[in-house]
C-alpha positions in Angstrom: 162.6 122.3 -25.8 164.1 125.8 -26.4 166.1 127.3 -29.2 168.1 130.6 -29.4 165.7 133.4 -30.0 162.7 131.6 -28.6 161.1 132.0 -25.2 160.5 128.8 -23.1 157.7 130.6 -21.1 155.9 131.9 -24.2 152.8 129.9 -25.1 153.2 131.1 -28.7 156.8 130.0 -29.0 155.8 126.6 -27.5 153.1 126.3 -30.2 155.7 127.2 -32.8 158.1 124.5 -31.6 155.4 121.9 -31.4 154.9 122.4 -35.2 158.4 123.0 -36.5 160.5 120.9 -34.0 158.1 118.5 -32.2 159.6 116.7 -29.2 157.6 113.6 -29.9 158.6 113.3 -33.5 159.6 109.8 -34.8 161.8 109.6 -37.8 160.4 107.2 -40.4 162.1 104.1 -41.8 163.8 104.9 -45.2 161.5 104.1 -48.1 164.0 102.5 -50.5 166.0 104.8 -52.8 164.7 108.4 -52.8 164.4 110.5 -55.9 165.4 113.5 -53.8 167.0 113.9 -50.4 166.9 117.5 -49.3 169.1 118.7 -46.4 167.6 121.8 -44.8 164.0 122.8 -44.3 164.1 126.5 -44.9 162.3 128.1 -47.8 164.4 126.4 -50.6 164.2 123.0 -49.0 160.6 123.1 -48.1 159.4 124.2 -51.5 161.7 121.7 -53.2 160.4 118.8 -51.1 156.7 119.5 -51.3 156.7 120.3 -55.0 158.7 117.1 -55.8 156.4 115.0 -53.6 153.4 116.5 -55.2 154.7 115.3 -58.6 154.9 111.8 -57.2 158.6 111.6 -56.4 159.9 109.8 -53.2 161.3 112.6 -51.1 163.2 112.8 -47.8 163.6 116.1 -46.0 166.2 116.6 -43.2 166.2 119.4 -40.6 168.5 119.7 -37.7 167.0 122.9 -36.1 163.6 124.4 -36.9 161.5 123.8 -40.0 160.8 127.1 -41.7 164.4 128.1 -41.4 165.5 131.7 -41.0 162.5 133.3 -42.7 159.8 131.9 -40.4 161.7 131.8 -37.2 164.3 134.7 -37.2 163.8 136.7 -40.5 161.0 137.8 -42.7 158.1 136.9 -40.5 159.1 138.2 -37.1 160.8 141.3 -38.5 157.7 142.3 -40.5 155.6 141.7 -37.4 157.8 144.1 -35.4 157.8 146.6 -38.3 154.0 146.6 -38.4 153.9 147.5 -34.7 156.4 150.3 -35.2 154.3 151.7 -38.0 151.2 151.6 -35.9 153.0 153.4 -33.0 154.4 156.0 -35.4 150.9 156.6 -37.0 149.5 157.2 -33.5 151.8 160.1 -32.7 150.8 163.8 -33.1 151.1 165.2 -36.6 150.5 168.9 -37.0 149.9 168.4 -40.8 146.7 166.5 -40.0 145.7 168.3 -36.9 146.5 165.4 -34.6 146.3 166.8 -31.0 147.8 165.9 -27.7 150.9 164.1 -26.7 151.9 160.7 -28.0 150.9 157.9 -25.6 153.7 155.4 -24.8 153.0 151.9 -26.1 153.7 148.5 -24.5 156.7 147.0 -26.2 156.1 143.6 -24.6 152.6 143.5 -26.0 153.8 144.3 -29.5 156.4 141.6 -29.4 153.9 139.1 -28.0 151.6 139.8 -31.0 154.6 139.1 -33.3 155.2 135.8 -31.7 151.5 134.9 -31.9 151.3 135.6 -35.6 154.6 133.8 -36.2 153.2 130.7 -34.5 150.0 130.9 -36.6 152.1 131.1 -39.8 154.2 128.2 -38.7 151.4 125.8 -39.6 152.5 126.2 -43.3 156.0 124.9 -42.4 155.0 122.2 -39.8 156.6 118.8 -39.9 153.2 117.2 -39.8 152.0 119.1 -42.8 154.9 117.9 -44.9 154.5 114.3 -43.7 150.9 114.4 -44.7 151.9 115.7 -48.1 154.0 112.6 -48.7 157.4 113.8 -47.6 159.5 111.6 -45.2 160.6 114.2 -42.6 163.7 113.4 -40.6 164.6 115.7 -37.6 168.4 115.4 -37.0 171.8 116.0 -38.4 172.3 115.2 -42.1 175.7 114.3 -43.5 176.9 112.8 -46.8 178.3 109.3 -46.4 178.8 109.0 -50.1 177.4 110.7 -53.2 174.6 108.2 -53.0 173.9 108.0 -49.3 173.1 110.6 -46.6 173.2 109.7 -43.0 170.8 111.2 -40.4 171.7 111.3 -36.8 168.5 111.8 -34.8 167.3 111.4 -31.2 165.9 107.9 -31.8 169.0 106.5 -33.7 170.7 106.8 -37.1 169.3 106.3 -40.6 170.9 105.9 -44.0 169.0 107.4 -46.9 169.9 106.3 -50.4 169.2 108.8 -53.1 169.2 109.4 -56.8 169.8 113.2 -56.4 170.4 115.3 -53.3 169.8 119.0 -52.6 171.8 121.1 -50.1 169.5 123.8 -48.7 171.0 124.5 -45.3 170.9 128.3 -45.5 173.1 130.8 -43.7 173.6 132.3 -40.2 174.5 135.7 -38.9 178.1 136.8 -39.4 180.1 138.5 -36.7 182.6 141.2 -37.8 186.2 141.1 -36.5 185.6 143.8 -33.8 188.0 143.5 -30.8 186.1 142.5 -27.7 182.9 141.5 -29.5 183.4 137.8 -28.7 183.4 138.6 -25.0 180.1 140.5 -25.1 176.5 139.5 -25.1 175.2 141.0 -28.4 172.0 140.5 -30.5 171.6 139.1 -34.0 168.5 138.5 -36.0 168.3 135.1 -34.3 168.0 136.6 -30.8 166.7 140.1 -31.2 163.0 139.0 -31.5 163.2 137.3 -28.1 163.3 140.8 -26.4 160.4 141.5 -24.1 161.6 144.8 -22.8 162.6 147.7 -25.1 166.2 148.8 -24.8 166.5 152.4 -24.0 169.7 152.7 -26.0 170.4 150.4 -29.0 173.5 150.4 -31.1 173.3 148.7 -34.5 176.3 147.6 -36.5 175.4 147.5 -40.2 173.4 149.9 -42.3 172.2 147.4 -44.9 168.6 146.2 -45.3 168.4 144.4 -41.9 170.2 147.1 -40.0 168.0 149.9 -41.5 164.7 148.0 -41.0 165.4 147.2 -37.4 167.0 150.5 -36.6 163.9 152.3 -37.7 161.5 149.9 -36.0 163.3 150.2 -32.6 163.5 154.0 -33.0 159.7 154.2 -33.7 159.1 152.0 -30.7 161.0 154.4 -28.5 164.6 153.3 -28.4 167.5 155.8 -28.9 169.3 154.2 -31.9 172.8 154.7 -33.2 173.6 152.9 -36.4 177.3 152.3 -37.5 178.7 151.3 -40.8 182.2 151.4 -42.3 180.8 152.6 -45.6 179.9 156.3 -46.1 176.2 155.7 -46.9 173.3 153.3 -46.1 172.0 150.6 -48.4 175.1 150.5 -50.6 173.6 148.2 -53.3 170.8 150.7 -54.0 170.5 153.8 -56.2 172.2 156.6 -54.2 169.3 159.0 -54.7 166.9 156.3 -53.5 169.1 155.4 -50.5 169.3 159.2 -49.6 165.5 159.4 -49.4 165.4 156.5 -47.0 168.3 157.9 -44.9 166.4 161.2 -44.6 163.3 159.4 -43.3 165.4 157.3 -40.8 167.1 160.4 -39.5 163.7 162.1 -39.1 162.6 159.1 -36.9 165.6 159.9 -34.6 168.3 157.5 -35.8 171.8 158.8 -35.4 174.2 157.5 -38.0 177.9 157.0 -37.6 178.8 156.3 -41.2 182.4 155.8 -42.4 183.1 154.7 -38.8 185.6 152.1 -37.6 184.7 150.4 -34.3 187.9 149.8 -32.4 186.5 147.9 -29.4 183.4 146.7 -27.6 183.4 146.2 -23.9 180.9 145.6 -21.1 180.1 148.6 -18.9 177.5 149.2 -16.2 175.1 146.4 -17.4 175.4 147.6 -21.0 178.2 148.0 -23.5 180.7 150.7 -24.5 181.7 151.1 -28.1 184.9 152.9 -28.9 185.1 154.1 -32.5 186.8 156.4 -34.9 184.7 158.7 -37.1 185.3 159.5 -40.8 187.4 162.5 -39.7 189.7 160.4 -37.6 188.3 161.5 -34.2 187.9 158.9 -31.5 184.5 158.7 -29.9 182.5 156.5 -27.4 178.9 155.4 -27.5 177.2 153.5 -24.6 174.2 151.3 -25.2 172.0 148.8 -23.4 171.9 146.4 -26.3 174.0 145.9 -29.4 172.5 144.4 -32.6 175.0 143.1 -35.2 173.6 143.0 -38.8 176.6 142.8 -41.2 176.0 139.8 -43.3 175.6 136.0 -43.4 177.8 133.0 -43.3 176.7 129.8 -45.2 176.0 126.7 -43.1 178.4 124.2 -44.7 180.0 122.7 -41.6 179.3 119.0 -40.7 177.8 118.1 -44.1 180.7 116.0 -45.3 180.9 118.0 -48.6 184.6 117.6 -49.0 184.1 113.8 -49.0 181.7 113.9 -52.0 183.6 116.5 -54.1 181.3 119.5 -53.4 183.4 122.7 -53.5 182.6 125.6 -51.2 183.9 129.2 -50.8 183.3 131.9 -48.3 180.2 132.8 -50.3 178.7 129.3 -50.1 178.4 126.1 -52.1 179.6 126.7 -55.7 176.9 126.0 -58.3 176.5 126.3 -62.0 173.7 128.1 -63.8 171.5 125.0 -63.3 172.3 124.9 -59.5 174.4 121.8 -59.8 177.4 121.6 -57.5 180.8 120.3 -58.5 179.3 116.8 -57.9 176.6 116.5 -60.7 174.4 114.3 -58.5 174.1 117.0 -55.8 172.3 120.4 -56.2 172.2 123.4 -53.9 169.5 126.1 -53.5 168.8 129.2 -51.5 171.0 131.1 -49.1 173.7 128.3 -49.1 174.7 129.4 -52.6 176.4 132.7 -53.5 173.1 134.1 -54.8 171.4 137.0 -53.0 169.7 135.8 -49.7 166.0 136.4 -50.4 163.2 134.0 -49.5 161.5 134.6 -52.9 164.7 133.7 -54.7 165.0 130.5 -52.6 161.5 129.7 -53.7 162.5 130.2 -57.3 165.6 128.1 -56.9 163.4 125.3 -55.7 161.6 125.3 -59.0 164.9 125.2 -60.9 166.2 122.3 -58.8 163.0 120.2 -59.1 163.0 120.5 -62.9 166.7 119.8 -63.3 167.1 117.1 -60.7 164.0 115.1 -61.5 163.7 115.6 -65.2 165.9 117.1 -68.0 168.4 119.7 -66.7 167.2 122.7 -68.8 166.1 125.3 -66.2 168.6 128.1 -65.5 168.9 130.1 -62.3 171.0 132.8 -64.0 168.1 134.0 -66.0 165.8 134.7 -63.0 164.7 138.3 -62.6 164.8 138.9 -58.8 163.2 142.0 -57.3 164.1 143.1 -53.8 162.6 145.3 -51.1 163.9 147.0 -48.0 160.9 147.4 -45.6 161.7 150.7 -44.1 159.2 153.6 -44.2 159.3 154.5 -47.0 160.1 151.2 -48.6 162.8 150.9 -51.2 162.3 148.3 -53.9 164.3 147.5 -57.0 164.3 145.1 -60.0 166.7 144.7 -62.9 169.5 147.1 -63.7 170.3 150.3 -61.8 172.4 153.2 -63.3 175.6 152.1 -61.7 175.3 148.5 -63.1 174.3 149.9 -66.5 177.4 152.1 -66.5 179.6 149.2 -65.4 178.3 147.0 -68.2 178.6 149.7 -70.8 174.9 149.4 -71.6 173.3 152.7 -72.8 170.0 153.5 -71.1 167.4 156.2 -70.9 166.2 157.2 -67.5 162.7 158.3 -66.6 162.1 159.8 -63.2 158.8 160.6 -61.5 158.9 162.3 -58.1 156.2 160.9 -55.8 155.1 164.5 -55.0 153.6 164.5 -58.5 151.2 161.7 -57.5 147.8 162.8 -56.0 147.4 159.8 -53.7 150.8 160.3 -52.2 150.0 164.0 -51.6 146.7 163.2 -50.0 148.3 160.6 -47.7 151.1 162.9 -46.7 153.6 160.5 -48.1 155.0 162.6 -51.0 158.7 161.9 -50.3 159.6 159.2 -52.8 160.7 158.4 -56.3 160.1 156.2 -59.3 163.1 155.7 -61.5 162.8 153.5 -64.6 165.7 152.5 -66.8 164.9 151.9 -70.5 166.9 150.4 -73.3 168.4 153.4 -75.2 166.0 154.5 -78.0 163.3 152.0 -76.9 160.7 151.8 -74.2 161.8 148.3 -73.0 162.1 148.3 -69.2 165.6 147.1 -68.1 165.3 148.1 -64.4 163.4 150.2 -61.9 163.7 151.6 -58.4 160.8 152.7 -56.3 160.9 154.6 -53.0 157.4 154.9 -51.5 155.0 153.5 -49.0 154.2 150.0 -50.4 157.1 150.1 -52.8 157.4 146.3 -52.5 153.9 146.1 -54.1 154.5 148.8 -56.7 157.6 147.0 -58.0 155.5 143.9 -59.0 154.3 145.2 -62.4 157.8 146.5 -63.1 159.2 143.1 -62.3 156.7 141.6 -64.7 157.9 144.1 -67.4 161.6 143.3 -66.9 160.9 139.5 -66.8 158.8 139.5 -70.0 160.7 142.3 -71.8 157.6 144.6 -71.9 157.7 148.2 -72.9 156.9 151.1 -70.5 154.2 152.3 -73.0 152.0 149.4 -71.9 151.3 151.3 -68.7 150.1 154.3 -70.7 147.4 152.2 -72.3 146.3 150.6 -69.1 143.5 152.1 -67.0 144.4 152.4 -63.3 142.1 153.4 -60.5 142.3 157.0 -59.3 143.7 158.1 -56.9 146.4 155.4 -56.3 150.1 155.4 -56.1 150.2 153.0 -59.0 149.5 155.9 -61.3 153.2 156.9 -61.1 153.7 154.0 -63.6 151.3 155.7 -66.0 153.0 159.0 -65.3 156.4 157.6 -66.2 155.0 156.1 -69.4 153.5 159.4 -70.5 156.8 161.1 -69.7 158.5 158.7 -72.0 155.9 159.3 -74.7 156.6 163.0 -74.6 160.2 162.4 -75.5 159.0 160.9 -78.8 157.5 164.3 -79.8 160.6 165.3 -81.8 160.6 168.5 -83.9 159.9 166.5 -87.0 156.9 164.8 -85.4 155.6 168.1 -84.0 155.9 169.7 -87.4 153.9 166.9 -89.1 151.2 167.2 -86.4 151.1 170.9 -87.0 150.5 170.4 -90.7 147.8 167.9 -89.9 145.9 170.2 -87.6 146.2 173.1 -90.0 144.9 170.9 -92.9 142.0 169.5 -90.8 141.2 172.8 -89.1 
């Protein structure tokens, strides 16, 4: 058995398939009426199913492709494995600042990608069909479709099944979206579902899209030795992020050799000499051409709603996905939706949180709300860019007054010692208070540094809590304490300073 993006001659991919799409799988006989039938075994579906089964509910889980969904097979897991290789290669190159001598030794791209596949196969044990069966979930491999708002049909290799349910959950995720570029349909291009099947490094790679996926993979391939050109119709990278933070990441990506064509409009893609030719117009209106060996398209996602029979059960959809309310109920109150199939941001950790909301609302009293979740995000470039809560643009749009505390990473001793001083911590506080409303971090390990700030936003904590917390020295986490002390200094008004002066004169 093979799937797009997996290699039939790779022992690691065969191990992966044996766990997440076993050839010899036998679908069980339906066990009466299920408390939950879950369609889709990505992050949202897997967590929903195993948590509900752990509570004692009768649960059926349907997957038509690969258990583990996009995250395991084509997203978070393989991309971070590739990024890890790219960071190791980059760290091994000469650096005059540290007295590293000699020329950089070329690495073996195929070995790096094989390691990624080996680690992915090992991680797949957590999402294996057998593991969920052993946890009490009835796992059905095949196509699921609503026959009514009380029955889901499953078409599998060994025949059809009809599953009666009390509640159902749509968790079918999303797939790569193709932009309307003339000629693209007639070309062989890469997406996140196929790029990790490469065994040879492309000498020239063009990337369409300068969002998180485009930036992460552009930098990874550049560090692994490809010449990378990244295109976007927008004038800057990472448009959702704080512009100052995005500018720091763009500077690092350019230093790694990435050429950006921003504000560009691609007019046509056509095959040429075993590769591709891109004809495009730059922001000044000048027509240009770029040739590449491979083209990676990373411009967004399309929800997987086809073939589910949603229109027959009154579940409304839009281009952004299945429409849900704050409790993740669809327009049919017996049916819920979670994860990337909804209009919410497409993050694995949010899909996990959605699962918790669905389990509580579908099995018990519907009181949990997804619209109150605080969702951090991270782009895994070097440096990483992480964010939680409000940024300045959102605060301005909402008319919410804020105070901003900035700490440059060059003020942090650990960052200086490591030679990673290009970075930023920006904290947004409620005006006149130390309550943390949002934060952005650009740093090595920003995804870890954002964690205590996510805690602060979620639980409405004040920045001053960090000032009274002892942190190990030297660590990058001390930027949090630095920010808290910066805020405290703003409280030393002339009145307070005058009172302190009187105190010290009286006690002196």
